[in-house]
N, C-alpha and C positions, 0 to 999 in steps of 0.2 A: 317812478320807474318800476318799483316792485308791483304796484297795482296793475300796470300794463302787462307785465309778465304773467301775473295771476289770471288776467282776463284771457290772454292768449292760451295759457296752459289749461284752463278749466272751462271757461264759458264758450270759447270759439269751437273747440271740438264737439261739445255737446250740441250747440246750435247747428253745426254742420251735419251731424248724424241725424238729428231730428228732421232737418231739411231733406236729407237723402231718403228717409222713410216716406216723407210726404210726397216727394217726387216719384218714388217707386209706386206708391198707391195711385197717384194721378195717372202715371203711364199705364198701369194695369187697367184702370177704368177706361182709358182711351183705347187700349188694345181690345178689351172686351167689346167696346162699341164698334170698332172696325170689323172685328170677327163676326159680330151679329149682323153686320150689313153685307156679308158675303165674302170677305177676304179669307182665303184658305189659311188655316194655322200653319200648315206645312210650308206654304210659300212665304208666310210672314217670318218663320224661323230662318229660312234660307236667305232672304234679303237682309234681315237685321244682322245676321252673323257674317254675311259677305261684306257689309259696310264696316262692321266691327273689325274684321280681319284687315281691311284696308287701313283703317285708322291705327291699328296696332302694329302694322308692318314696320314702321320706323323704329319701334322699340325692340324688334326681334334681332338679337345678336347671334342667333343660330344660323339664319339664312346668310349665305355669302361667305361663310368660313371655309377655308381650305381644309382644315382639320376637323371636319364635322364628325360628331359622334353618331354613327349610324345606329347604335344601340338605343338611342333615344327616340328614333322615329316610330318604332312599334308602340312605345308608350304614349307618344303624342297622338297616334292613330286611335289608340284605345281610349284616351281621355276625350278626344273629339267625339268618338262614337257614343260613349256613355254620357258625357256631360252636355253634349249639344244634340246629337241625333236622337238619342233616346229621351233624356230628361226634359229638354226644352220642348220637343214635340208633344210628349205626354202632358206637360204642363199647359201648353197653349190650347191643345185639344180639350183638356179638362176645363180650361177657362171658358171655352166656347159653349160648354155644357153647364156651367155653374156661375160663380161670381167671384169678385176680388176678395171677399171675406173668406171664402174657401181657400183661396191661394195663401192668405195669411195664416189661417188655422193649420192647414196641412204642412206649410213650410216650417212651422214650429216642431214638427215631428222629426226633423232631420237629426238633431243631436241624440234623441232617444234611439232612433234606428241605427245611428252610427255606433252607439254604445252596445246595442244588441249584437250587431255584426262583429264588433271587436271582441265581445265576450265569446261568441260562437267560434271565432277564429283563434281564440286564446291569445289575443294581442293586448288584452288588459286583464288585470288581476281583479277578480270578483271576490272580495273579502266581506262577508256579511257582518263581521265584527267592526268594520270600518264605518264611521259616520258618513264619509263621502260616498262610499258604495251604496249605503242605504238611501242616501239622498238621491242618487242617480236612479236607483230602482223605483223609488216613489215618484220621481219626476217622469220616468218612462211610463209608469202605470197611469198617472194623471193625464199625460199627453195622449195615450191610447184611448182612454175613456172620452176625452174631448173630441178626438177624431171620429170615434164611433158615433157619438151623439150628434156631431156635425153632419155625418152622413145620413143618419136615420131620422133626425128630428130638426125640422126647420122652424117650427113655432109659428105664432100668429104674425100677420103682416102689420107693420107700423102704419097707422093712418095719419094722413096729413091734410088738414083742412085749409092750408094756405094755398090759394089758387096760383099765386105768382111763383111759388116754388115748383109747381108741377111742370114748368117748362123744361127743367133740367133733364128729366128722363126722356124727353123727346129728342134732345140733342145728344145726350150720352146715355149709355146703357150700363147699369150696375148688375142686373140679373139677366142671364141669358134667356132668350125667348124659347129655347129648346127645353122641353120638360124631361130632362135626363139628369136630374140632380145627383142621384146615386152614382151614375156612371161618371159624372164629372168629379165627384169626391174620390172615387176609386182611382181614377186616372191621376189625380193630384197626389194621392197617397203613394201610388206607384212611382210617380216622378220624385217624391221625397226619398223613397228607397233608392232610386237610381242616383240621385244627388249624393246620398250618403256613401254609396259605393264609389262614386266619382271623387269624393273628398278623400277617401282612403287611398285611392290610386294616385291622387295628386300629391299626397305626402311623400310617397315613394319616389315620384318623379322629381320633386323639389330637392330631395336628398342628392340626386345625381346632377340636377341642373338648378342651382339656387336662384337664378335670375327669374323672378316671378313674371315679369312682363314678357320674357321670351317664351316661357311655358304657355302663358295665356294666348299670345299671338299664334303659337304653333298649333295648339289644339283647336283654337277657333278656326284656323285655316283648314285643317283636316276635317273638322266637324262640319264646316260649310259644304265641302265637296260631298261628304257622305249624306248630309241632309238634302242636298240637291238631287242626288241619285234617288233617295227615298221619295222625295216630292214628285220627281218625274214619273215614278211608277204609279203613284197614287193620283196625282193631278195631271191627267192626260189632255185636258182641255186647255188649249193655248190661251183662252181668255182669262183663265185663272192666274196667269203670270203677268198680265198686263196691268201696269200701274198708271194712274192718272194723277193730276195735280189736285189731290183732295186730302181728306183727313187721313186716309190710309197711308199715303206717302209721308205725310208729316209725322205720323206715329212711328213708322219704320225708321226714319232718319233720327228722330228724337230718342228712340229706344237705343239705337246703335251708339249714338254719341254719348248718351248718359251712361250706359253700361260699360263701354270700352274706355272712355276717357275720363269722365267726371267722377263717377262712383268709385272706380278702381283707385284713382289717385287720392281721393278723399279718404278712403278706407286705409290705404297705406300710410298716409300722413297721420291719421289718428292712431294707428297701431304703433307707429314709431314713437309717438309722444305719450301714449296712455297705456300701451300694452296690448297683448293679443286678445284679451277678453273684452276690451272696451267696445269694439265694433259689434260683437255678438250680443251684447247686452241690450242693444237698441232694436234688435229684430222684432221682438213681440210688440213694439210700438205700432206696427202695422195694423194690429187688431183694433185698438181704439181710434186710430186715424181713419181706417176704412169704415168703422162703425159711425164715426162722426159724419163722414161724407154720406153714408147710407141714410142716417137719420134725418139729415138736413135736406138733402137733394133728391133722395130716392125712396122716400117713405112709403110709396105705394108698392114697391117691389122688395123692400128690405124686411127681413124677418128677425124677430127677437131671438128665436132659438139659435139661429146661425151665429149671432153676435155672442151669446152666452157660451156656446160650445167652443167658438174660436178663442174666447177669453180663458176657458179652461185649459186649452192647449198651451196658451201663453204662460199660465201658472206652472204647468208641467215643464215648460221650457226653462223658466227661471230656476225652478227647483233642480233641474238637471244641471244647469250651468253652475249653480252654487256648489253642488257636489263635485263638479269637475275642478272648480277653483280651489276647493278645500284639498282635493287630491294633489293638485300641482303645488300648493303651498307646502304640504307635507313632504312631497318629494324633494322640493328645493331645500327644506329644512334638513333633511337627511344628508343631502349633498354637502351643504355648508358645514354640518357637523363632522363629516368625514374629512373635509378640507382643513378644518381647525385641528383635528387630531393628528393628521398626517405629519406636519412639521415636528410635533412633539415626539412622535415615534422615531422620526429620522434622527432627532437630537439624541434620543436614548441609544440608538444604534451606534452613533458616532462615539458616545461615551464608552 
């Protein structure tokens, strides 16, 4: 019995998180493929978020209430604009100009950018004497170096002599056909900045509305409407909005189902059992997973430099997260010390 409990408590969450990262990279490669075949990234964002909003609607406890808190609506609008309309459109346009390895590498910048924004807004204490602060600063520097090298240096192409493996690039696309690598990296970096701002805004919203699924459903709905207005301005050709029963439709539905239902519930389940940092520790796994896919199936379009630079951002990510965990442990230790001393002080007062 104890063995079964250990398996459920240790092995299952780990396997689920690795599977989530594998599925994320797989869907990113599929999205890169359909975007390279002509599907508009703006239309892709609208359709995926529209389906996600429909799937999340039953979880929304905000809609239908008689005593709705109207003060939350502006926050939901802002979250939808920043997290969906801006961040996702920047990311998928960037993907159409680059590759999934860039998505993994630039995604690792989010904690470092969040730390810089928090420091600038004086929402975090930057104490150079603290080991946690020094770790976060070092992690931020490493992540930035990795992001810059990812943008400026792609390195040599991996050669593959196996003829049977060359069929994969014809069916799926790892590297965009558009030669705008730098533009794609800049767009992804901007998307990471936007996601960092969105994370900060989301913390404030969750303080007023602790129901995570309600917040996700609400900002997804508002973000879909805003993204649709943006897409209608940019994509004026009606043919860009037409979907057929092909890979494009399959990727849109799969992305919506995975992001709104599967991934979100798995993450919440793992956080409840393993803590808030457990899920974030698996994010850099996207780099070796994407590198493995690139080396095996896309050797003619995959670059060594991209893999190495993305790995550097992953090192910076882990350094940054280690510093954050040390800071949280120190903060919890101080709180526990105060709680231990408080009853003693109360007893002395009574005496």
